[in-house]
C-alpha positions in Angstrom: 76.4 124.3 143.6 79.8 125.8 144.7 80.2 128.5 147.3 83.4 130.2 147.9 84.0 133.5 149.5 82.5 136.2 147.1 81.0 133.6 144.5 78.4 131.1 144.1 78.7 129.0 140.7 76.4 126.5 139.4 77.0 124.7 136.0 75.6 122.0 133.7 75.7 120.6 130.3 73.2 118.4 128.5 73.4 116.4 125.2 70.0 117.6 124.4 67.1 115.6 122.8 68.3 114.9 119.2 72.4 114.8 119.2 74.2 111.6 119.6 77.3 113.5 121.2 77.7 116.3 123.4 80.2 118.7 121.6 80.1 121.4 124.3 82.5 121.8 127.3 82.6 123.9 130.3 85.2 125.3 132.7 85.0 126.4 136.2 88.1 127.2 138.3 89.5 129.2 141.0 87.1 128.1 143.7 89.1 125.3 145.4 92.6 126.6 144.5 94.7 129.1 146.4 94.7 131.6 143.3 92.2 134.4 144.5 94.8 136.9 143.2 93.8 135.8 139.6 90.0 135.3 140.5 87.3 133.0 139.4 87.5 131.8 135.7 84.5 130.3 133.9 84.1 129.2 130.2 81.8 127.6 127.9 82.8 126.1 124.4 80.7 124.7 121.7 82.5 122.5 119.4 81.9 121.9 115.7 83.0 119.4 113.3 81.0 116.2 114.4 81.9 113.7 117.0 85.9 113.4 117.4 86.0 116.9 116.0 83.8 119.1 118.0 84.3 117.0 121.2 88.3 117.6 120.7 88.1 121.4 119.9 85.7 122.4 122.9 87.8 120.2 125.3 91.1 121.6 123.9 89.7 125.1 124.5 88.6 124.7 128.0 91.8 122.7 128.9 94.1 125.5 127.5 91.8 128.0 129.3 93.0 126.3 132.4 96.5 127.5 131.8 95.5 130.9 132.7 96.4 130.0 136.2 100.0 128.5 135.3 102.7 130.5 136.6 100.7 132.8 138.3 103.9 134.3 139.9 106.1 133.9 136.9 104.1 135.5 134.0 105.1 139.2 133.9 105.3 139.6 130.2 101.6 140.6 130.1 100.7 144.1 131.2 97.1 143.2 132.2 95.1 140.3 133.5 92.8 140.8 130.4 95.6 140.6 128.1 96.7 137.5 129.7 93.2 136.0 129.1 93.2 137.0 125.6 96.6 135.3 125.1 95.4 132.0 126.5 92.3 132.2 124.1 94.8 132.8 121.1 96.8 129.9 122.5 93.7 127.5 122.6 93.2 128.6 118.8 96.7 127.6 118.0 96.4 124.4 119.9 93.1 123.4 118.1 94.3 124.6 114.7 97.6 122.4 115.3 95.7 119.2 116.2 93.4 119.8 113.2 96.2 120.3 110.7 98.0 117.1 111.8 95.0 114.8 112.0 93.0 114.2 108.7 90.1 112.8 110.7 89.9 116.3 112.7 90.4 118.6 109.8 88.2 121.5 110.0 87.1 121.3 113.5 86.7 124.4 115.7 85.0 125.8 118.6 83.4 128.8 120.1 85.0 130.1 123.5 83.3 132.6 125.8 85.3 133.1 129.1 84.9 135.4 132.1 87.2 136.0 134.9 85.7 137.6 138.0 88.2 139.5 140.2 87.4 142.0 142.6 84.9 144.4 141.3 85.6 143.6 137.5 84.6 141.0 135.2 87.0 140.5 132.3 85.9 138.9 129.1 87.1 137.2 126.2 85.1 136.0 123.6 85.0 134.0 120.1 82.0 132.6 118.2 78.2 132.7 119.0 78.2 131.5 122.7 77.4 134.4 125.0 77.9 136.1 128.4 75.1 137.9 129.9 74.8 140.2 133.0 71.6 139.9 135.1 71.3 143.1 137.4 68.2 144.4 139.0 65.8 142.3 137.0 67.4 143.4 133.6 69.2 140.8 131.4 72.0 142.5 129.2 74.1 140.6 126.6 77.7 141.4 127.1 79.2 139.6 123.9 78.6 140.0 120.4 77.6 136.8 118.3 80.1 136.0 115.6 77.4 134.7 113.2 76.1 135.4 109.8 72.8 136.6 111.0 74.0 138.6 113.8 76.2 140.5 111.2 73.2 141.0 109.0 71.2 142.6 112.0 74.1 144.8 112.7 74.2 145.9 109.3 70.3 146.4 109.2 69.7 143.6 106.5 67.7 141.4 109.0 65.7 142.4 112.1 66.2 140.4 115.4 62.8 138.6 114.7 64.0 137.6 111.2 67.3 136.4 112.3 65.9 134.1 115.1 64.1 132.2 112.3 66.7 132.4 109.7 67.7 129.2 108.2 71.4 130.1 108.4 71.3 131.3 111.8 73.8 128.5 113.1 76.6 129.7 110.7 79.3 131.3 112.6 81.9 133.7 111.0 84.6 133.3 113.7 85.7 130.4 115.7 88.8 129.0 117.3 91.0 126.6 115.3 89.6 127.1 111.9 92.7 129.4 111.2 96.2 129.8 112.3 95.2 133.1 114.1 91.9 134.5 115.5 90.5 138.0 116.6 89.5 137.8 120.1 86.9 140.2 121.4 87.4 141.4 125.0 85.8 144.0 127.5 86.0 144.7 131.2 82.9 145.6 133.1 82.2 146.6 136.7 80.4 144.2 138.8 78.5 144.6 142.0 76.9 142.5 144.9 73.9 140.7 143.6 74.8 140.4 140.0 74.3 137.3 138.2 76.7 136.3 135.2 75.3 133.7 132.7 77.3 132.1 130.0 75.8 129.7 127.6 76.2 128.0 124.3 73.5 128.6 121.6 71.7 125.3 122.7 70.1 127.9 125.2 69.9 131.0 123.8 69.3 130.0 120.3 65.8 128.5 121.5 65.0 130.2 124.8 64.2 133.9 124.2 65.7 136.6 126.5 62.3 137.4 128.3 61.9 133.8 129.3 65.7 133.6 130.4 64.8 136.8 132.4 62.0 135.1 134.3 64.1 132.2 135.2 66.8 134.2 136.4 64.6 136.3 138.5 64.3 133.3 140.8 68.2 133.3 141.3 67.7 134.2 144.8 66.6 130.6 145.3 69.0 127.6 145.0 71.2 128.5 141.9 71.4 124.9 140.9 67.4 124.9 140.7 67.8 127.9 138.3 70.5 125.9 136.2 68.2 123.1 135.9 65.3 125.4 134.8 67.3 126.9 132.1 68.3 123.5 130.9 64.6 122.5 131.1 63.5 125.4 129.1 65.7 124.6 126.1 64.8 120.8 126.4 61.0 122.0 126.4 61.7 123.9 123.0 62.6 120.5 121.4 66.2 120.5 122.8 67.7 119.9 119.3 71.2 121.1 120.3 73.6 120.4 123.1 73.1 123.0 125.9 75.4 124.3 128.3 75.0 126.8 131.2 77.4 128.5 133.8 76.0 130.8 136.5 78.0 132.9 138.7 76.6 135.2 141.2 78.3 137.8 143.2 77.3 137.2 146.9 75.6 139.8 148.9 
């Protein structure tokens, strides 16, 4: 657990019980650097394409995400910090696509990327794929991002119910990812945050198996040690059989 000024952050990734490799990656930066004007940046990436594919894609995604902090005083061509974050995600897409195109063994690799920058009283979010960002406030869990997946699209179109989608055999098929094409559409939004808020980022190894009410119950204990809450979320996924890699980042706005 890391405590710095206005934020308390805890993160963990686990290979799960059935996978041979962990294709998830996470990113936490801004707590130990003198870059407070750009805020705290966290991210979760869930790679696809098998070992030597998913690993590389998710690592490239979070490594590129770190370039958000480069040239803090020199990058003036973007009108807002949100636009800068979107451009960094787009650059991650280009980097992954380029490596994939130049290496036969990595052809077709890709990754999700959900990133959140906390700055002042705002959370800036840039997102591609079916990893998620949640807000937990006053005991209520709200999903902030929209899944780019086949079943999520079917739910939005009224073809499937959320209950049907949760059991659907194609629930892991995503419709948008970084690295699979030379360009990508990035979802973005800005929300107001306040003291006591808790931001949760997760790969689908968590929310694909642990339902929102159970996540809510675990987060309700966040007033305790945040590392324990992170461990309980991972444990909850493993107790469901833990077939997938599972990654969690928690960031609490300090009272």
